N, C-alpha and C positions, 0 to 999 in steps of 0.2 A: 241482648249479647252484641258485643263488638268483636269483629272479626279482625285480626292484624295477619295480615299476608304476606309473606316472604318468598318472593317467586325469586330463583336465582337461575343463571346461564351461565354457569363456570364448570370447568374440568373439577370433578370428584379427586382431590390428591390429598395427602396424609396432613397436609396443612389444614385443609378447609375440615377434612373430618375431625381432627384434634380442636378446631375452635368450637364444633357444634358438641362436641363431647363437654368441653367446658362451659358452655352454654347450659346444655343438661344439668350439670352439677350444680349450678346457680339458682336452678328453679326451688323454690320452695312452697312448705305447705300452710296453708292461712284458711282460717274459719271463714272468712267472709267472701271470697272468690269461689267460681266455677272452675273445674280443673282446665287445665291447657293441654293441648297435645299437638305431636307432629303428624301431620296427614300423612298417607303412603308417599315415598320417593318414586320418581320415575327417572329414569336414564334414557336420554335420548342423544343420539351421536357423541357419547363420551360427557356429555354434562347434565348434571343432576339439577331436579326440578322440585322444590320444595314449598310448601305451604305451612304456615304456623297458625292455627286457632286458639285465642286466648279470651274466656270468658271473663266476664266483666260484671254480672248481677250477683249480689249477695246469695249464698249456698249454704250447704249443709258443712259441718266439721271436716277438716281434712282434704279440702280441697286444694290441687295443685296450680301453683300461680307463680307468675315472673316476677321477682324481686323489682321494686321501682328503681333500684338502683342500679341496676344492669340493662345496660341495651342490648338490642338484637346483634348478634354475631356478624363482623363484615364478613361478606362473601366475595370479595376481591381478591382474585389470585395474588401472591407476592410472587413477580416477576423480574427479571434482571432489566435495567435501565435499559432501552434501546429506542431506537427509531429507523422508520422505513428508508431504505434507500429508494433510487429512481427504477428498479428493476425488479421490483416485486420481492426484495430481498430485506434483511435486518443487519443494522449495526449496532454491534453491543457497546455500550459507554465504558471505557476502561476504566475512568476513573469513580464509576459507582460501583465496582466489583466487590463483592463481600470479602474481609479479610480471612474468616474462616472457612475453611475447606468442609466442614459440611453442611454451612450454610449457601456454598458456593455451588454443593452437586444438586443439593434441594433446590434451589432456585434454577440452576442450569436446566433440569429434568423437566419442572413443570414450563418454564420457558419454550424450551423444544417442544412440548406437548403443544400448547398454546399454539406456536406458529405453526406446526403441523395441520392443526386443526383449522387456523385461518390461511392455508394453502402457500404459505410463505416459501420462498425459495433459496435462496442463498444467505446463510448467516456466517458474518464475518467478527471474530474474536480478538481483540488485541488483548495482549496480557504483558504489561509491563515489567522489567525486570525486578522491581521488587514485589511481583505478585508472581513469581516463577513456581511455585510451590502448586499454582493452580493449572499449571499445563499439563500434568500427567492425569488429571481430573479429566478435562475436556478431551485429550486423546482418548481416554478409557471411555467418555461417553459419543463417541465417533467422529470427533473433530479431526482434520489433517493438517499439517504444516504447509502454510503457503509461502512465506517468506520471513526473514529476521532482519531487523536493524539494530545499532546501537540501541538501546533502551528499551526495545520490544521485541518481542516475536507474535507473527498474524497466524491465525488459524481459520480454519474454515468448515462450514458444514453445509453439505447438499441434500436438501430434503426429498427432491421427487425423486419418485424410481426411474431415472432415465439418466445418461450421460450428463455430468455436469457441466453446465453452460460458464461456470465462472472462470475468470481469464486464470491464466498460468501466472506464477511467479517472474517476476521480471527476467527476459531472457537473454538480455545483449549489454554489452560494458560499449561505452563510445572511446575511441582514442583518435586524435588528432595530431597532424604533422604541419609545422609551416614551412614553405618554401619560401626563404628571404635571397635577394639577389641585388647588390648595390650598383652605385654606377660605373663602377670599374668592373662587372661582368664577375662579383665573388659571391659565390654561396655562402650562407652562413652554415656551417656545420658544427658537429659535436662529437666526440668520444665519449660513451657512457661508462662509467665507472663499473656497475654491475648489469651484465647482458649474458644472453644465450652463447653459449661457447661459440657456434656456427657465426656469430657476428662479432666477434671478440675483435677488436683493433680495427673496427671500420667507421669510418667517418659519415656519419649520417645526418638525416634533419633533425632539428629538435622535435621532439614528440611528447606524448603524455595523455593521459584520459582528463576529460574533462570532469567537473564537480557536479553533484546534484543541483536542479535548475539553473544551471549554466549554459548559456548559448554556445555554440560551433565557434562560432567566428570569435567570440571574446574568450573561452576555453583555450582557442589558440595562441591568440595574444597573449595570456598569462603565461601560458606553457614557455614560449620563447621569451620572454621578460625573465621568468623563474631559473632557468637552465643557461642561458646567455649576458642576461641582462640588459639586452638589447631592446629597445622601444620600436612598435611596430603599429602597422595600420592595417586592417584587414580589407583585402582588395575583391577575391573571388574564392569560391570552394571550387575546385578546378576535376577532383576528382575522389572516387570512394571505392573502398576494398569492404567485401562482406565474404567474412569468414565463421566456420563454426567450429565447435568442440575445442574452444581454447581455454583462456583461464576457468578454472571450476566449472568445466564443461558448458561454458556460457558460449553465445554466438557473438562476434567482435565485428564493431562497425568502426572503419578507420576511414577519415577524411585527409585529404590532402588541400591545403589551402594555401595561396599565394596572397604574402603579406609585403606591404611596404616598408622599409626599413626607415626609422626615425632618427636614429641615432649609430654611433658605429664603435664606441667604445665596448670591448666585451669584458665581463664580471661572470664567472662560472658559479655555480652551485657546487662548491665539491664535493657535498655529501652524496650527489646523484651523479655529476658530470665531472672526468677525467679532464677532459681537455676542449676547447671549443676554439674555432678560426674564422675566418674570411678565407674560403678556397676557391681557384679559377674555376670556372665552370666546368671547362675541359677537362682538368684534373678531377673534378668529383665526378663526373658521368664516366670517364675511364676506369675507375675501381673495377678490379676483377670480379668482385662480389656481385654489382650491380651488372653488369655484362653475364653472368652466369643465371640471374634471376628475371626472369622473363616479366614477371609481373612489377617489380620494382624497376625494372628498366622502362619498362612502358609508362609508369607512372611519372618518372624523372622526364621523360621524353615529351609528355604533356605539359609539364611544368616549363620547359625550356618552349615550347611552342606557345605557351601564353605571354611568356618574357618577350616574344619575338612577336606577338600579335597575329600569330596564326590560329590561334583559338580562344575562345570564350567560357569561362566556367558561369557558375551561379553566383549571382549578387545576393545578398540578403537585405529581405525588405519587410519592413515593418509595418503590420495591418491589424486590424481587429476583426475577430470571428465572432459569429452569433452562436457558434458553439459554446462557447463558455464567457463571452463578452469580455475577452482580456486583447491586449494586444499580443503578439506573437509573430515570430519572423518566418517569413515564406522565401525559401531560395528557389531561384530559378534563372536561367538564362538571358542576362540583360542586353544582348547585342540586339535583338528585335523586339521592338515594343508589342505589349499584349494590347 
């Protein structure tokens, strides 16, 4: 007698049970073989272990055998395509998510059971816009919203029975302002077309938000160019402000940078800017609005001190980091060599 042993170490799920039932239905009677039978199943830590013995000697009529056309059922679980991250978690591949809602919920449940058994921690699930019908399913299975960007929504699932260690969604927006002064001691200023009532009609520095993956120094140069048409070069980051509960209840970092003017002819962006001009420094700092705002006044005082060589800010130095192996910028005071 030949014994065929099939030992599995997989979770007992609806899909695996169905495969075993299908296999049983394929067993056929024959007068030439001993009966085959399933040995008792044992369940250990949520996993099923099964052995199948098949007789192979001639026997009496009516023996139960495996059809030679049928292979043993696969005991590998169908799971969502994913890979491990560096923190003991899992990142699900959004390009391999099933289009069927029924298939998605089955695979998601099987996958979560598998990851829990393997002591995984945080699960990251990106769902693309064209897969948006899967979002309610994932939420119902215990996932939470993390953040959204054009084209996708990111969901997370924290497995351990303890406070989540997953990082929060992006919490800050980054703004920049450019202080540009020419050889005539005139400051480049703008009057915005749309702004809050309290600063309506005020002549201010060109400001804006940096783009995704954009450096602070290149972002401020771009913003000044877009609003006024003036070409500049970054010199120093001279101050920054940290505020909270700003737009969309996010925190706000605003960096004031000293720039060198490389051109003088102004061309405004009429969609955003009502007017722009070169304003004498004394007239600019003498505006009542700045005299009444202690933080803005201090920032402008620092700009003036930098222009008069009484203060030094941070330069941008490009260095390589072992953290990611890439070049990035370190901002530091360049007055004293380190």
